[in-house]
Every structure is written in structure tokens, then in C-alpha cells.
N, C-alpha and C positions, 0 to 999 in steps of 0.2 A: 243265852244271849251274849253276843260279843260286840266290841266296838265296831262301828261301820265306817268304812272309808269309801272313797269315790273313784277308785281306779277305773272302773268300767263306765261310770256315769259322768265323767268330767265334762264332756261336751254338752250333754243333756242338762246337767246342773247349771252350766254357764248360761245356756240359752233360756232356761226356765227362770232362773233367779235374776240374772242381770240383763236380760234381753228386752226388758220393758219397764213399765212404771213401778212394779213391785221392787225391783232391784234399785231403781233410782231413788225411790222413797227411803228405802233402807239405808243407802249410803248417805243421803241428805240428813237424816236424823242422827245417825252415828257421828257424822262429821260436825254437825252443828253442836252436839253435846260436847264433843272433845274440844272444839274451837273455843267454847265458853270456859272450859275447865283448865286446859293446859297452859303453863307459863310460856312466855315469849322467849324461849331459849332452846337450843338443840337438846334433845333427849335421846337416850338409848331405849329403843322400843323392841319388844318381842311380840310377834304375832303368832299365836299358837292356833293351828288349824287354819293357816293363812289362805287356803284355797287358791284362787286365781290372783290374789295380791291386790285387789282393788283398794282396800283400806291402807295397806302398807305403802302402796305407791303414793297415795294422797299424802301420807305422813312424810315420806322421803322427799317429795317435792317441796315440802315446807321445812326442809333442812334437818330432819331427824335421822339418826343412825338406826337403820331398821334391820332386824333379823326375822326371816320368815321360816317357821317350822311347819311342815305339812307332811303327813304320812303317805299321801297318794302321789306317785311320781307324775302322772299326767297333769294333775292340778299344779304341782310345783313347776313343771315345765312351762305351763301356761303363764304362771307368774313371772318366770324368768324372761319369757318373750315379751310380756307386758312391760317389764322394767327396761329391757333392752330397747324396745321401740320408743320409750320415753326418755332414753338417755340417762337413766338413773341406776345407781349401784345399790347393792344390798347383800346381805349374807343369807344364803339359802341352805336349809337343813332338811333333809328328808328323814323324818323320824316321828313316831307317835309320841304323845305327851309323856308316856311312861319312861321314855329314854332321855328326856331333856335334862334332868338333874345330873345325869352322868356326863353330859356333854357341855353344859354351860356352867361356868364357875362363878360368874359375877351376876348379881341381881340387876334388874332393869328398872328404869324410871317409870316406864309404862308397859304393862302387859295387856295385850288384846286377847280375848277369848270369845269370839263371836260365832254363834251357831255351831258350837262344839258339844256342849253338855248333852243336848238332846239326842246325840248319836252315840253316846257312850253306854256301855253295859252298866256301869256304876258311876253316874254323874258326880256324886258327892266325893268320890275318891280323888278327883283332880284338884279339889279346893285347897288342900294343904300344899300341894305342889305349886299352884299358882302363888300362894303366899310366900313360899321360899324363893320364888323367881322374881318377886317384886321387892324393890327397896322399901325400907321402913317409911320413907317419906314419899313413896311413889303412888301410882294409881293402877287400878285394875279396871279395864273396860270390859264388862260382862254382858253379852247379849244372848238371849236364849228364847227358844220356842215356847210360847205361853199356852199352857194347858187350858186356862180359863177361856181364851179366845177360841180355841178349837171346840170346846164344849158349846160355847155360844153359837158358833157357826153351825154345828150339827143340830142344835135346837132350832135355829132359823130354817134349816133345810128339812126339818121334820124327821130326822134320823133317830127316831125314838127307840127303835130296837137296839141300835148301837149304844145309845145312852144307857139303856137298861143293862147291857152287858158291861158297861164301864170300860170299854176297850178303845182307847184313843190312839193306839200305836198304828203307824202306817204299815202298808203291806211291804213285802220283801223288796220289790222293785219300785216302790213308791218313793216320791220325794217328800212325803209326810214323815217327819222324824219318828224314830222308834220309841222315844221316851219324852214326850212333851212334859215340861216341868210345871209343877204347882208352885207359884211364886211364894206362897206362905211356907211351904216346906223348904224351899231353897233359902229363904230368909233365915229360917231357924238353923240351917246348916252353916250359914255364914257367920253366925254368932261366935265370938271369940277369935275370929280370924279377920273379919272385914267389917267396916262401917260403911253402909250405903249412903253416899252423899247426894246423888241425883238419880231420879228415875224418869224414864221416858217410855212412851209406847211407840212402837214402830208399825205403821199402817193401822192407825186407830179406827179408820173408817173405810179406807179404800177397798179392802177385801170383802166388806159387807155390802158394797154398792151393787145394784143390779148391773148385769154385764153391759146392757145398752147404755147405761149412764157412764160406766167406766170408759167405754169406747168413745163417747162424745167429749169427755173431760179433757181439757188441755193439761199437759204434764206440768207446766208452770203453775197452774192453779192447784193441782193436786199437791205439789210440793209445798206451796204456800200454806194451804189449809192443814196439811199433815204437821208441818212444823209449828203452826200456830196452836194446834190442839194436842201436841204430843205429851204435854204435862197437865192437861185438863183433869180435874179431880174425878170426874165421872167417866171420861173417855180413855184416859191413859191405860187403864188396866185392861182395855179391850184390844190393845195392840197385838197383832199376830206374833210379834216379838216384843220383848221388854229389854230395855237397855239400862243397866245400872252401872254407874261409875262409883267405885269403892276405894277407900283408903285402908291400909293395913291397921289393925288394932295393935 
């Protein structure tokens, strides 16, 4: 298995993730968490696996100095266009995470690593690199595809044969990540590097709704309810993604 990039799937990725409620909910939760956490001053921000730049643009519009690192050229080009249309500037680097320490000399106040780990051959290998790229008094915003949610979804669908095989990886051309993460295993891997300060679920109920209910629901109501329940003790762990804000140890 190797790291998976999105050179051929950039357009499909954009339409699938950000073309509807799923992407809107994801952005709303990530932005709400960061708005609560970050100080009211300009920060140096590094967005690893920046994709089409949605989160980076939001931060740039709030006065932060943003660097986007993305290995897939079509995705990075989409981010450049997004920034140009918004009249915002940023630094763009086309590189995989393995090359960043050789190109970046100063650590950042905030490092974003959203929906990256689940596409890596060895997700744990990036964690020390993220630590080196983050200032000692900085933050890591880590969002990852939640294996628990995928298991629960398959149980609800009655995919018991798949459950018995214990194979949760997506197919080659699927947008289901190749390595959904077990949050308990990831928490153990963070020990000694990071202290998790806040935890939120992203799409804690939306993806479990019957399709006809999803179609009838107003986006404003979905956003309100997802934000209200993102840290609920029973529901947060069902989020399709989990968002952890961490401080270096």
C-alpha cells in the first residue's frame, strides 16, 4: 500500500465532498472549533494536504498568514484559483508531507492536517513530522476518518459479511479512505507528542439519516443541530470524522 493522492479525482472529490451538506457540515464544525480555540491575533498557519483550500481560505480571510502544502497538482491549482477569486494571498507548495521538513525551516503557530491520515500507507509516521512543524506553544488541528463510524454504518446497513471479514478499506477508485482510523489506537500513538484539548464529531447524525429525511432537511437546521451535538458524550464518537485540537507535549 502507498499514500494515495488525488491527481485524477480532484473534480470528483470536490463535487462529492464540498458540493452539498456533507462538506458544509464538515467546514462548519472545523471552523467553529478553531474559532473557539485560536487567539485573536495573526498566526502563521500550515495546511498539510490542503486540497482545494477551503479551510486555508477561511483562515486567510481572518488575517492569518497561510501556507498550503498539497501533493496533487490539480487540487493545488484549484486552491490557487479559489484564493485568486477571493482576492487573498498565500504560499503554495506542491509536495507530499515527507518533503516538508526539508523545505520549511520555521515551525508554525497552527498546523492543519485534515482528512490526510486515512489516505497514508503508514498514518502514524506523519505524527513526529507534525510535531516538528508546530511551535511548542502552537496547535495541531487533526481531523481524520473515524473507523467506529464506518463500522456502525455497515452494521446499520446489514453488511455482516464485510464485518466478519473486518475489511473497512475503500475500493481503489472509491472515495472511502483506504485506512479508516481507530481513535483509541491514534490516541495511543499521540502520547508523548500531543495532548488532545478538544474533541468534536463531524457529521454525528447526518450520514445516518434516511435519504428522504436528508433531502427534506434545511441546511441551516442541519448545521445548527450538528454544531449543537458535535461534543455530545454519546454522539460525538459517531461522527464520520473526528476533529481533535492538540497542543505539543
